[in-house]
C-alpha positions in Angstrom: -61.4 -13.8 -65.6 -65.1 -13.9 -65.4 -65.8 -16.9 -67.7 -69.6 -16.6 -67.5 -69.3 -13.1 -68.9 -66.6 -14.1 -71.4 -68.4 -17.0 -73.0 -72.1 -16.1 -72.6 -72.5 -12.3 -72.4 -73.0 -10.0 -75.4 -71.9 -6.9 -73.5 -68.4 -5.4 -73.5 -65.2 -6.1 -75.4 -62.6 -8.8 -75.8 -59.3 -8.7 -77.7 -58.1 -11.0 -80.5 -56.3 -13.5 -78.1 -59.6 -14.1 -76.2 -61.5 -14.6 -79.4 -59.1 -17.3 -80.6 -59.2 -18.8 -77.1 -63.0 -19.1 -77.4 -62.6 -21.1 -80.6 -60.3 -23.6 -78.8 -62.7 -23.8 -75.8 -65.7 -24.5 -78.1 -63.7 -27.2 -80.0 -62.7 -28.8 -76.7 -66.3 -28.7 -75.4 -67.6 -30.3 -78.6 -65.0 -33.1 -78.4 -65.7 -33.7 -74.7 -69.5 -33.6 -75.2 -69.3 -36.0 -78.2 -67.1 -38.5 -76.4 -69.2 -38.3 -73.2 -72.5 -39.0 -75.0 -71.0 -41.7 -77.2 -69.7 -43.3 -74.1 -73.2 -43.2 -72.4 -74.7 -44.6 -75.6 -72.2 -47.4 -75.7 -73.0 -48.3 -72.1 -76.7 -48.5 -72.8 -76.3 -50.4 -76.1 -77.4 -47.6 -78.3 -76.3 -47.3 -81.9 -73.1 -45.3 -82.3 -72.6 -42.8 -85.2 -70.2 -43.8 -87.9 -68.7 -40.3 -87.8 -69.1 -37.2 -85.8 -68.4 -33.6 -86.9 -69.3 -30.1 -85.9 -69.5 -27.2 -88.3 -71.3 -23.9 -88.7 -73.3 -25.4 -91.5 -75.2 -27.6 -89.1 -76.5 -24.5 -87.4 -78.5 -23.6 -90.5 -80.1 -27.1 -90.6 -82.8 -25.7 -88.3 -84.2 -23.5 -91.2 -83.8 -26.2 -93.8 -87.0 -28.2 -94.5 -85.0 -31.0 -96.1 -82.9 -31.4 -93.0 -86.0 -31.8 -90.9 -87.4 -34.4 -93.2 -84.2 -36.5 -92.9 -84.4 -36.6 -89.1 -86.1 -40.0 -89.1 -83.0 -41.6 -90.7 -80.5 -39.8 -88.5 -78.5 -41.7 -85.9 -80.2 -40.9 -82.6 -76.9 -40.6 -80.7 -75.7 -38.1 -83.3 -79.0 -36.3 -83.1 -78.7 -36.0 -79.3 -75.2 -34.7 -79.5 -76.2 -32.0 -82.1 -79.3 -31.0 -80.2 -77.3 -30.4 -77.0 -74.1 -29.2 -78.6 -75.1 -26.9 -81.4 -77.1 -24.3 -79.4 -74.2 -24.1 -76.9 -71.7 -23.7 -79.7 -73.8 -21.1 -81.4 -74.4 -19.0 -78.2 -70.7 -19.0 -77.3 -69.6 -18.2 -80.9 -72.0 -15.3 -81.2 -71.4 -13.9 -77.7 -67.6 -13.9 -78.2 -67.9 -12.7 -81.8 -70.1 -9.8 -80.9 -67.8 -8.7 -78.1 -64.9 -8.8 -80.6 -66.9 -6.6 -83.0 -67.4 -4.2 -80.1 -63.6 -4.2 -79.7 -63.5 -3.0 -83.3 -66.1 -0.4 -82.4 -68.7 -2.2 -84.6 -72.2 -3.3 -83.8 -73.0 -6.9 -83.2 -75.5 -6.7 -86.1 -72.5 -7.1 -88.5 -72.8 -10.8 -87.7 -75.7 -10.9 -90.1 -73.3 -10.2 -93.0 -70.2 -12.0 -91.6 -72.0 -15.2 -90.5 -75.8 -15.4 -91.3 -75.7 -14.5 -95.0 -72.7 -16.7 -95.9 -74.2 -19.6 -93.8 -77.6 -19.3 -95.6 -75.9 -19.3 -99.0 -73.8 -22.3 -98.1 -77.0 -24.2 -97.0 -79.3 -23.1 -99.9 -77.0 -21.9 -102.7 -76.9 -25.1 -104.8 -80.7 -25.5 -104.6 -81.2 -21.8 -105.5 -79.0 -22.3 -108.6 -81.0 -25.4 -109.6 -84.3 -23.6 -109.0 -83.4 -20.6 -111.2 -81.5 -22.7 -113.7 -79.1 -19.8 -114.1 -75.6 -20.1 -112.8 -74.8 -16.5 -113.7 -77.4 -15.2 -111.3 -75.7 -17.1 -108.5 -72.2 -15.6 -109.1 -72.9 -12.3 -107.3 -74.4 -14.2 -104.3 -71.4 -16.6 -104.2 -69.0 -13.7 -104.5 -70.7 -11.7 -101.7 -70.8 -14.8 -99.4 -67.0 -15.3 -100.0 -66.1 -11.6 -99.5 -68.1 -11.3 -96.3 -66.7 -14.6 -94.9 -63.1 -13.4 -95.5 -63.9 -9.9 -94.2 -65.5 -11.3 -91.1 -62.6 -13.5 -90.4 -60.2 -10.6 -90.7 -62.3 -8.3 -88.5 -62.7 -10.9 -85.8 -59.4 -12.7 -85.6 -56.8 -10.5 -87.3 -57.3 -6.8 -86.7 -56.5 -4.9 -83.5 -59.3 -3.3 -81.5 -59.7 0.4 -81.1 -57.4 2.0 -78.6 -58.9 3.4 -75.4 -62.6 3.4 -74.4 -65.1 3.3 -77.2 -68.9 3.2 -77.4 -69.0 -0.4 -76.1 -66.6 -0.3 -73.1 -63.1 0.0 -71.9 -60.1 -1.1 -73.9 -59.4 -4.8 -72.8 -55.7 -4.2 -73.4 -55.4 -1.1 -71.3 -53.1 -1.5 -68.3 -54.8 -2.1 -65.0 -53.8 0.1 -62.1 -53.1 -2.3 -59.2 -52.2 0.4 -56.7 -54.5 0.7 -53.7 -56.9 3.6 -53.6 -55.6 6.7 -51.7 -57.0 6.7 -48.2 -56.8 10.4 -47.2 -57.8 9.8 -43.5 -55.0 7.3 -42.9 -52.2 9.1 -44.7 -52.7 12.7 -43.7 -52.5 14.2 -40.2 -52.8 17.6 -38.7 -49.7 19.0 -37.0 -50.6 20.1 -33.4 -50.8 23.8 -32.9 -47.8 25.4 -31.4 -46.5 28.9 -31.0 -45.6 30.2 -34.4 -47.2 29.6 -37.8 -50.7 28.1 -37.9 -51.2 24.3 -38.1 -50.7 22.7 -41.5 -51.6 19.4 -43.1 -48.8 17.0 -43.9 -48.3 13.4 -45.1 -47.7 11.0 -42.2 -44.2 9.6 -41.9 -43.9 6.4 -43.7 -46.3 7.3 -46.5 -43.9 9.7 -48.3 
């Protein structure tokens, strides 16, 4: 399998199994990256973080002014891990999710509803409620975020892709024909002309 295409390209289709595998790969990468950088920090006497976690919520810190203001108090080892790990995690997550949507014959722009909208609500929902001082106004937003989160999970990880080739490529579950291509020149010969009927083409002995 071409892992560069599988993990980083937005073109083509992948099935449910490969989408679940991408989740395991990302988790393994994050654990390995975190342990590696913490080991380096320990060797150089840097302060180690009290805890380390990765979640999709951290991706939306980049658009949160309060998160930027708190950077000065953030553990520098944790900050380095997040700066390196979060973009890698986001790219792989989006690339594999878009290819899974393609397998469902859907555009990758559906990630705006399945990922971006719920993520923004998770990051800013409480502050929006406090700003408006109206919890009833937030109910539709909260309900929409929940519905699209569940819908996105079902689309990406539970439902089978479309059968056969669709607008985004070939069916990843279609059987692959491993037979060698037919070589006409090597398998067909002309019978030498003799008295009688005209020469004919026939399959060489051993290829029948």
